[in-house]
C-alpha positions as CSV (number, residue, x, y, z in Angstrom):
1,M,-0.5,-10.0,10.6
2,T,-3.4,-10.0,8.2
3,F,-4.0,-13.0,5.9
4,S,-7.4,-12.8,4.3
5,V,-9.3,-13.3,1.1
6,T,-12.0,-11.0,-0.3
7,I,-14.4,-12.4,-2.9
8,L,-14.9,-9.9,-5.6
9,G,-16.7,-12.3,-8.0
10,S,-18.2,-15.8,-7.5
11,S,-20.1,-16.5,-10.7
12,S,-18.9,-18.4,-13.7
13,A,-19.0,-17.1,-17.3
14,L,-22.3,-15.2,-16.9
15,P,-22.7,-12.5,-14.2
16,T,-26.0,-12.5,-12.3
17,S,-27.8,-9.7,-10.5
18,T,-25.9,-10.7,-7.3
19,R,-22.6,-12.2,-8.5
20,F,-19.8,-10.9,-10.7
21,P,-17.4,-13.3,-12.5
22,S,-14.1,-14.4,-11.0
23,A,-11.8,-12.2,-9.0
24,H,-10.3,-12.5,-5.5
25,V,-8.0,-10.2,-3.5
26,L,-5.6,-11.8,-1.0
27,N,-4.4,-9.5,1.7
28,A,-1.1,-10.9,3.0
29,H,0.7,-8.7,5.5
30,E,-1.0,-5.6,3.9
31,R,0.3,-6.7,0.4
32,L,-2.7,-7.0,-1.9
33,F,-2.6,-9.7,-4.6
34,L,-5.3,-9.6,-7.2
35,I,-6.2,-13.1,-8.5
36,D,-8.1,-13.1,-11.8
37,C,-9.7,-9.9,-13.1
38,A,-13.1,-10.4,-14.6
39,E,-15.5,-7.7,-15.9
40,G,-16.6,-5.6,-13.0
41,T,-13.5,-6.2,-10.9
42,Q,-12.6,-2.5,-10.4
43,M,-16.3,-1.7,-9.5
44,Q,-16.1,-4.3,-6.8
45,L,-12.7,-2.9,-5.6
46,R,-14.3,0.5,-5.2
47,R,-17.5,-0.7,-3.7
48,L,-15.6,-2.7,-1.0
49,H,-13.2,0.2,-0.4
50,I,-10.1,-1.8,-1.3
51,K,-7.1,0.5,-2.0
52,M,-6.3,-0.2,-5.7
53,S,-3.0,1.6,-5.3
54,K,-1.8,-1.2,-3.1
55,I,-2.3,-3.8,-5.8
56,N,1.1,-4.4,-7.4
57,H,0.8,-8.0,-8.5
58,I,-2.0,-9.6,-10.6
59,F,-2.3,-13.3,-11.2
60,I,-4.4,-14.6,-14.1
61,S,-5.4,-18.2,-14.1
62,H,-6.3,-18.6,-17.8
63,L,-7.3,-16.8,-20.9
64,H,-11.1,-16.9,-20.7
65,G,-13.1,-13.7,-20.7
66,D,-14.7,-14.3,-17.3
67,H,-11.2,-14.2,-15.8
68,T,-9.6,-11.4,-17.8
69,L,-12.0,-8.9,-19.3
70,G,-11.6,-6.4,-16.4
71,L,-7.9,-6.2,-16.8
72,V,-7.6,-3.6,-19.5
73,G,-10.1,-1.4,-17.8
74,L,-8.3,-1.7,-14.4
75,I,-5.0,-0.8,-16.0
76,S,-6.6,2.2,-17.8
77,T,-7.9,3.4,-14.4
78,F,-4.5,3.0,-12.9
79,N,-3.2,5.2,-15.7
80,L,-6.0,7.9,-15.3
81,V,-5.2,8.4,-11.6
82,G,-1.5,8.8,-12.4
83,R,-0.1,5.6,-10.9
84,K,3.7,5.6,-10.7
85,S,4.6,2.2,-9.1
86,D,5.3,-0.8,-11.2
87,L,2.5,-3.3,-11.9
88,H,3.4,-7.0,-12.3
89,I,1.2,-9.4,-14.2
90,Y,1.6,-13.2,-14.0
91,A,-0.2,-15.2,-16.8
92,N,0.0,-17.3,-19.9
93,A,2.5,-15.8,-22.3
94,K,-0.3,-15.2,-24.9
95,L,-1.9,-12.6,-22.7
96,E,1.0,-10.2,-23.2
97,E,0.4,-9.8,-26.9
98,N,-3.3,-9.2,-26.3
99,L,-2.6,-6.7,-23.5
100,T,-0.1,-4.8,-25.6
101,Y,-2.6,-4.5,-28.5
102,N,-5.4,-3.2,-26.3
103,L,-3.3,-0.9,-24.3
104,N,-1.7,0.6,-27.4
105,F,-5.2,1.1,-28.9
106,F,-6.8,2.7,-25.8
107,I,-3.9,4.4,-24.0
108,E,-1.4,6.8,-25.5
109,E,1.3,6.3,-22.8
110,L,1.3,4.5,-19.4
111,T,2.4,6.5,-16.4
112,F,3.9,3.4,-14.8
113,K,5.9,0.4,-15.8
114,L,4.0,-2.8,-16.7
115,I,6.0,-5.9,-16.1
116,F,4.8,-9.2,-17.6
117,H,5.8,-12.6,-16.2
118,A,5.0,-15.6,-18.4
119,V,3.7,-18.6,-16.4
120,E,4.3,-22.1,-17.8
121,Q,0.8,-23.5,-17.3
122,N,1.7,-27.1,-17.1
123,K,4.3,-26.7,-14.4
124,H,4.4,-26.5,-10.6
125,Q,7.0,-23.9,-9.8
126,V,7.7,-20.8,-7.7
127,I,6.7,-17.7,-9.7
128,Y,7.0,-15.1,-7.0
129,D,9.0,-14.6,-3.8
130,D,9.5,-11.4,-1.9
131,G,11.0,-12.9,1.2
132,K,7.7,-12.9,3.1
133,I,5.2,-14.4,0.7
134,V,6.0,-17.1,-1.9
135,V,3.6,-18.0,-4.8
136,E,3.6,-21.3,-6.6
137,S,1.8,-22.2,-9.8
138,L,-0.6,-25.2,-9.7
139,P,-1.3,-27.0,-13.0
140,L,-5.1,-27.3,-13.6
141,R,-7.1,-29.3,-16.2
142,H,-9.3,-27.1,-18.2
143,R,-10.3,-26.7,-21.9
144,V,-7.5,-24.2,-22.3
145,P,-4.1,-24.1,-20.4
146,A,-4.9,-23.0,-16.8
147,T,-3.0,-22.4,-13.6
148,G,-4.0,-22.2,-10.0
149,F,-1.9,-20.4,-7.4
150,L,-0.7,-21.3,-4.0
151,F,0.2,-18.3,-1.7
152,R,2.2,-19.2,1.4
153,E,3.9,-17.2,4.1
154,K,7.6,-17.7,4.4
155,R,8.9,-18.6,7.8
156,G,11.0,-15.9,9.3
157,L,13.8,-16.2,11.8
158,P,12.9,-18.1,15.0
159,N,12.7,-16.7,18.5
160,I,15.3,-17.5,21.1
161,R,14.4,-18.6,24.5
162,K,15.1,-15.7,26.9
163,E,16.2,-17.9,29.8
164,L,18.9,-19.5,27.7
165,I,20.2,-16.1,26.6
166,E,20.7,-15.3,30.2
167,K,22.0,-18.8,31.2
168,Y,24.8,-18.7,28.5
169,S,25.3,-14.9,28.5
170,L,24.9,-14.9,24.8
171,S,26.3,-11.9,22.9
172,L,24.4,-10.1,20.1
173,A,26.7,-11.9,17.5
174,E,25.9,-15.3,19.0
175,I,22.1,-14.5,19.1
176,S,22.2,-13.6,15.5
177,S,24.2,-16.7,14.5
178,I,21.7,-19.0,16.4
179,K,18.7,-17.3,14.8
180,N,20.3,-18.1,11.4
181,G,20.6,-21.8,12.3
182,S,23.9,-22.2,14.0
183,D,24.5,-24.4,17.1
184,L,26.4,-23.0,20.1
185,T,29.8,-24.3,21.1
186,L,30.7,-23.7,24.7
187,P,34.2,-22.9,25.9
188,D,34.6,-26.5,27.1
189,G,33.7,-27.8,23.7
190,Q,30.2,-28.9,24.6
191,L,27.8,-28.4,21.6
192,I,24.3,-27.1,22.3
193,P,22.0,-27.8,19.3
194,N,20.1,-25.0,17.7
195,N,16.8,-26.6,18.4
196,D,17.4,-26.2,22.1
197,F,17.5,-22.4,21.8
198,T,14.9,-21.6,19.1
199,Y,11.2,-21.8,18.7
200,Y,8.5,-20.4,16.4
201,S,5.6,-18.6,18.0
202,S,3.2,-19.3,15.1
203,E,2.9,-21.5,12.0
204,T,2.9,-20.2,8.5
205,R,-0.4,-19.8,6.6
206,A,-1.4,-20.8,3.0
207,Y,-4.2,-20.1,0.5
208,A,-4.7,-22.1,-2.7
209,Y,-6.8,-20.8,-5.6
210,C,-8.0,-23.5,-8.0
211,S,-10.5,-22.2,-10.5
212,D,-11.7,-23.7,-13.8
213,T,-10.5,-27.3,-13.6
214,L,-11.6,-30.8,-13.9
215,Y,-11.2,-33.1,-10.9
216,S,-7.5,-33.6,-10.6
217,E,-5.9,-35.6,-7.8
218,R,-2.5,-34.1,-8.9
219,L,-3.6,-31.1,-6.9
220,V,-3.9,-33.1,-3.7
221,G,-0.1,-33.4,-3.1
222,L,0.5,-29.8,-4.2
223,I,-1.9,-28.2,-1.7
224,R,-1.4,-30.5,1.2
225,N,-2.6,-29.0,4.5
226,V,-3.3,-25.5,3.3
227,D,-5.4,-23.4,5.6
228,L,-7.8,-22.2,3.0
229,L,-8.6,-23.7,-0.4
230,Y,-10.8,-22.1,-3.0
231,H,-11.9,-24.7,-5.5
232,E,-14.4,-24.2,-8.2
233,A,-17.7,-26.0,-8.0
234,T,-19.5,-24.8,-11.1
235,F,-22.1,-27.6,-11.0
236,A,-24.1,-29.8,-8.7
237,N,-23.3,-33.5,-8.7
238,D,-26.1,-34.5,-11.0
239,D,-24.4,-32.4,-13.8
240,I,-21.1,-34.3,-13.5
241,K,-21.2,-35.2,-17.3
242,L,-21.7,-31.5,-18.2
243,A,-18.8,-30.6,-15.8
244,K,-16.5,-33.0,-17.7
245,V,-17.5,-31.7,-21.1
246,T,-16.9,-28.1,-20.1
247,G,-13.8,-28.7,-18.1
248,H,-15.2,-28.0,-14.7
249,S,-15.8,-29.6,-11.3
250,T,-18.9,-30.5,-9.2
251,A,-19.4,-29.7,-5.6
252,G,-18.7,-33.3,-4.6
253,Q,-15.4,-33.3,-6.5
254,A,-14.2,-30.0,-5.0
255,A,-15.0,-31.3,-1.5
256,T,-13.2,-34.6,-2.3
257,I,-10.0,-32.7,-3.2
258,E,-10.3,-30.8,0.0
259,S,-10.7,-33.9,2.2
260,K,-7.9,-35.7,0.5
261,S,-5.5,-32.8,0.8
262,G,-6.0,-32.3,4.5
263,A,-6.8,-28.6,3.9
264,T,-8.5,-26.8,6.8
265,K,-11.3,-24.9,5.1
266,L,-12.9,-25.0,1.7
267,I,-14.5,-22.1,-0.3
268,I,-16.5,-23.2,-3.3
269,G,-17.4,-20.8,-6.1
270,H,-17.5,-20.1,-9.9
271,F,-21.2,-21.1,-9.8
272,S,-23.1,-21.6,-13.0
273,S,-25.8,-19.0,-13.5
274,R,-28.3,-21.8,-14.0
275,Y,-28.7,-22.0,-10.2
276,K,-31.0,-19.4,-8.7
277,N,-29.3,-20.2,-5.3
278,V,-26.4,-22.4,-4.4
279,D,-27.9,-24.2,-1.4
280,L,-27.9,-27.6,-3.2
281,I,-24.2,-27.1,-4.3
282,L,-23.2,-26.2,-0.7
283,K,-25.1,-29.1,0.8
284,E,-23.5,-31.6,-1.5
285,A,-20.0,-30.3,-0.7
286,K,-20.7,-30.3,3.1
287,E,-21.8,-33.9,2.9
288,I,-18.2,-34.7,2.1
289,F,-16.3,-31.9,3.9
290,E,-18.2,-30.1,6.6
291,N,-16.0,-27.1,6.9
292,T,-17.1,-25.7,3.5
293,I,-18.6,-22.3,2.7
294,A,-20.1,-21.0,-0.5
295,A,-18.4,-17.8,-1.9
296,E,-20.5,-14.7,-1.8
297,D,-19.5,-11.4,-3.5
298,G,-18.0,-9.0,-0.9
299,Q,-17.3,-11.8,1.6
300,V,-14.0,-11.6,3.5
301,I,-12.5,-14.9,4.9
302,E,-9.8,-14.4,7.5
303,V,-7.1,-17.0,8.2
304,P,-6.2,-16.5,11.8
305,V,-2.7,-16.7,13.2
306,K,-1.9,-20.2,14.3
307,R,-0.1,-19.8,17.6
308,N,2.1,-22.6,18.9
309,N,1.6,-23.7,22.5
């Protein structure tokens, strides 16, 4: 099943000729989750042929324009094309008032239901769970309250070893019970533990989105061993003082969080427009964590299925 991230925007506050501000799309089992919605987001969705009608959940990290200014325009477009399905938005509670004002000003009546979910931005908690994908909030350290997001596949029911189905002549009811965690008791009273029957063909996958944050070791334990980590690297290491003043991270700090968390792959982004190219930022990150890539607009990063032997 698909588990991939598309970079819609990789710049920080100022867009450049090649980079839009922040927005990502996570495709998890053909469910599309939009993460941040900067100016130009819907243009990127169209340019990259991403079906906007499949976006039912939008997660906003914090209330700065380079993460939110595309939201009203996107909702307006949904309305113009006659959207009917509910749209869920997860963000700081203050965004709801702003959205309500703007939508009332520009749109006479929505053709769909807009459902707002207030996220407590200093807490780590589950904010979404559809039985297949679970999303947790990740407290970040920025100039304003900010939240990262951890998207993780939920483990489904295990497989049962076929040879044991035949050996013990298991009924459909017994197979269902074992899949749901029960042990098997034989007619003679012998107990066969559940682990002897069941196995998982693959491991679950996870993606963490951490944008606009100071270096924070609190994140390390919350994103332990994720497959893919996006962590902002607004500045090169020689601008570490500026990063601290503005509430951002350097390339070295992003890579340090990656290496300490045990994550598999790092994407760095949210680059300051002061850099004509990001070669130096990428080089500094790779010196600490080799498996690092620099985000590019339009880039798709696949997380492959992790098969068990």
